[in-house]
C-alpha positions as CSV (number, residue, x, y, z in Angstrom):
1,M,140.1,115.6,101.5
2,T,140.0,118.1,104.3
3,T,137.2,119.4,106.4
4,E,138.1,122.9,105.2
5,S,137.5,122.2,101.5
6,D,136.4,125.1,99.4
7,P,133.3,123.7,97.5
8,R,133.8,126.1,94.5
9,A,137.4,125.0,94.2
10,E,136.3,121.4,94.3
11,L,133.8,122.2,91.5
12,R,136.5,123.7,89.4
13,T,138.5,120.5,89.9
14,I,135.6,118.4,88.6
15,D,135.4,120.6,85.5
16,A,139.1,120.2,84.8
17,V,139.4,116.5,85.5
18,M,136.2,115.3,83.8
19,S,136.8,117.3,80.6
20,T,139.3,114.5,79.7
21,V,136.8,111.5,79.8
22,D,133.6,110.5,78.1
23,L,131.5,111.5,81.0
24,I,128.1,110.9,79.3
25,A,129.1,107.4,78.3
26,F,130.4,106.6,81.8
27,N,127.3,107.9,83.4
28,A,125.1,105.9,81.1
29,Q,127.1,102.7,82.0
30,A,126.7,103.4,85.7
31,V,122.9,103.9,85.4
32,R,122.5,100.8,83.2
33,T,124.4,98.8,85.8
34,S,122.0,100.0,88.4
35,I,119.1,99.0,86.2
36,G,120.5,95.5,85.9
37,L,120.8,95.2,89.6
38,V,117.4,96.5,90.4
39,E,115.9,94.1,87.9
40,Q,117.0,91.2,90.2
41,L,115.0,92.4,93.3
42,T,111.8,90.8,94.5
43,T,109.0,92.4,96.5
44,A,110.4,90.7,99.6
45,D,113.7,92.6,99.2
46,L,112.1,96.0,99.4
47,G,112.1,96.0,103.2
48,K,115.8,95.1,103.5
49,P,118.3,97.6,105.1
50,T,120.8,99.2,102.8
51,P,124.2,100.8,103.3
52,C,122.4,104.2,103.2
53,A,121.7,104.9,106.8
54,D,117.9,104.9,107.7
55,W,116.9,103.6,104.2
56,T,115.4,100.3,103.3
57,L,115.7,99.3,99.7
58,H,112.2,100.7,99.1
59,G,113.4,104.1,100.4
60,L,116.6,104.0,98.4
61,L,114.7,103.2,95.2
62,T,112.3,106.1,95.7
63,H,115.3,108.4,96.2
64,M,117.1,107.1,93.1
65,I,114.0,107.6,91.0
66,A,113.5,111.1,92.3
67,Q,117.2,111.9,91.5
68,H,116.7,110.7,87.9
69,H,113.7,112.9,87.4
70,G,115.3,115.9,89.1
71,F,118.5,115.7,87.0
72,A,116.6,115.0,83.8
73,A,114.4,118.1,84.4
74,A,117.5,120.2,85.3
75,S,119.2,119.3,82.0
76,H,116.3,121.2,80.3
77,G,116.6,124.2,82.6
78,N,113.7,123.2,84.9
79,G,114.7,124.1,88.4
80,D,111.4,123.4,90.1
81,P,112.1,121.6,93.4
82,A,108.9,119.5,92.9
83,Q,110.9,117.6,90.3
84,W,113.0,116.1,93.1
85,K,110.1,115.0,95.2
86,S,109.8,111.2,96.0
87,R,106.9,109.5,94.4
88,P,105.2,106.1,95.0
89,L,107.0,103.1,93.5
90,G,103.7,101.8,92.1
91,A,102.7,98.2,91.5
92,D,105.9,97.4,89.5
93,P,109.0,99.0,91.2
94,V,111.4,97.6,88.7
95,R,109.5,99.2,85.8
96,S,109.2,102.5,87.7
97,Y,113.0,102.5,88.2
98,R,113.8,101.5,84.7
99,E,111.6,104.2,83.2
100,A,113.2,106.9,85.4
101,A,116.7,105.7,84.7
102,E,116.1,105.6,80.9
103,Q,114.7,109.1,81.1
104,V,117.8,110.6,82.5
105,I,120.1,108.6,80.2
106,E,118.1,110.0,77.2
107,A,118.2,113.5,78.6
108,F,122.0,113.5,79.1
109,A,122.5,112.1,75.6
110,E,121.1,115.2,74.0
111,P,123.7,117.3,72.1
112,G,125.5,120.0,74.1
113,V,124.2,118.9,77.5
114,L,127.7,119.4,79.1
115,D,127.6,123.0,77.9
116,R,124.3,123.8,79.6
117,K,123.7,125.3,83.1
118,F,121.9,123.0,85.5
119,P,119.6,124.4,88.2
120,L,119.9,121.6,90.8
121,A,117.3,122.6,93.5
122,E,118.4,119.7,95.7
123,F,122.0,121.0,95.8
124,S,121.6,124.8,95.8
125,A,118.8,127.3,95.6
126,D,120.9,130.1,94.1
127,Y,123.7,128.6,92.1
128,E,123.6,126.9,88.7
129,F,126.1,124.2,88.0
130,S,127.9,123.5,84.8
131,G,126.8,120.5,82.8
132,T,130.0,118.7,83.5
133,Q,129.6,119.2,87.3
134,A,125.9,118.1,87.2
135,V,126.5,114.9,85.2
136,S,129.6,114.2,87.4
137,F,127.3,114.4,90.5
138,H,124.9,112.0,88.9
139,F,127.7,109.7,87.7
140,I,129.3,109.3,91.2
141,D,125.8,108.8,92.7
142,Y,125.1,105.8,90.4
143,V,128.4,104.2,90.9
144,V,127.8,104.3,94.6
145,H,124.0,103.5,94.5
146,S,124.7,100.5,92.2
147,W,127.1,99.3,95.0
148,D,124.4,100.0,97.5
149,V,121.8,97.9,95.7
150,A,124.3,95.1,95.0
151,K,125.2,95.0,98.7
152,T,121.6,95.0,99.8
153,L,120.8,92.0,97.5
154,G,124.0,90.1,98.2
155,L,125.3,90.6,94.7
156,T,128.6,91.8,93.3
157,V,128.7,94.9,91.2
158,R,131.3,95.2,88.4
159,F,132.4,98.2,86.5
160,D,135.1,98.6,83.8
161,D,138.5,99.8,85.2
162,E,138.3,103.0,83.1
163,L,134.9,103.9,84.6
164,I,136.1,103.4,88.2
165,E,139.3,105.4,87.6
166,A,137.1,108.2,86.2
167,A,134.8,108.1,89.3
168,F,137.6,108.2,91.8
169,P,138.6,111.9,91.4
170,V,134.9,112.9,91.6
171,A,134.6,111.1,94.9
172,Q,137.8,112.9,96.1
173,A,136.3,116.2,95.1
174,V,133.1,115.8,97.2
175,P,133.7,118.3,100.0
176,G,134.2,117.1,103.5
177,G,133.1,118.8,106.7
178,D,130.5,118.9,109.4
179,F,127.7,119.1,106.8
180,R,128.1,115.4,106.2
181,L,126.8,114.8,109.7
182,L,123.5,116.7,109.0
183,P,120.3,114.8,108.6
184,G,119.6,114.1,104.9
185,S,123.3,114.6,103.9
186,A,124.0,112.7,100.7
187,F,127.2,111.2,102.1
188,A,128.5,110.3,105.6
189,P,132.0,111.4,106.7
190,E,134.9,109.7,105.0
191,L,136.0,106.4,106.4
192,A,139.6,105.0,106.5
193,W,140.3,102.2,104.1
194,S,143.0,99.6,103.7
195,S,141.7,98.0,100.5
196,V,143.6,98.4,97.2
197,D,140.3,98.0,95.4
198,R,139.3,101.3,93.8
199,L,135.6,100.8,94.2
200,D,136.1,100.1,97.9
201,Q,138.1,103.3,98.2
202,I,135.3,105.3,96.5
203,V,132.6,104.1,98.8
204,A,134.9,104.7,101.9
205,L,135.6,108.2,100.7
206,L,131.8,108.7,100.6
207,G,131.2,107.3,104.1
208,R,130.3,103.7,103.4
209,S,132.1,100.7,104.8
210,P,133.4,98.4,102.0
211,E,132.7,95.5,104.4
212,W,129.0,96.4,105.0
213,P,127.0,95.0,106.7
214,R,129.7,93.8,109.1
């Protein structure tokens, strides 16, 4: 990936590559994996640091919940930026997360969702993304965020080989450049890797150290 990537070209790459896989099923698997990991946290874990810079596990969960609500709304053509706003975790953070995750799984399972246009306010105010692009964004997020939660809790996350191989080209297609250094950027600059493990390669492409927290 170069720092001179053309974002529109990368989006076309996602459309071409992901048209050959069962994207809806892979996304649902990634989200369900995140649910299984979140279900293992305790209240005491919420203050722990995560691989996401400046976020505790509490902050990461509120972000993940907001993303689920935002993507679910966008799948129905709702581009209101308020859908992406963080909201309190409530008395039962695990339940709050599970309900949001199940909402987006259900929304993406509707017939024809990949043929829709998604207004993703968090990504662009004036461009609508194809359904394949939008679900791919969500998919790679929940492969990586599952890894984030697992690392925070000292657990191991496992995905089927086919899912990880489908996620790798999406990670490769995320544009590089100085915008990754900006506050609030979804991903930090790409890191070098030596691991042959595909998940390690994905998280390094997206700015996380596979050896975190070392």
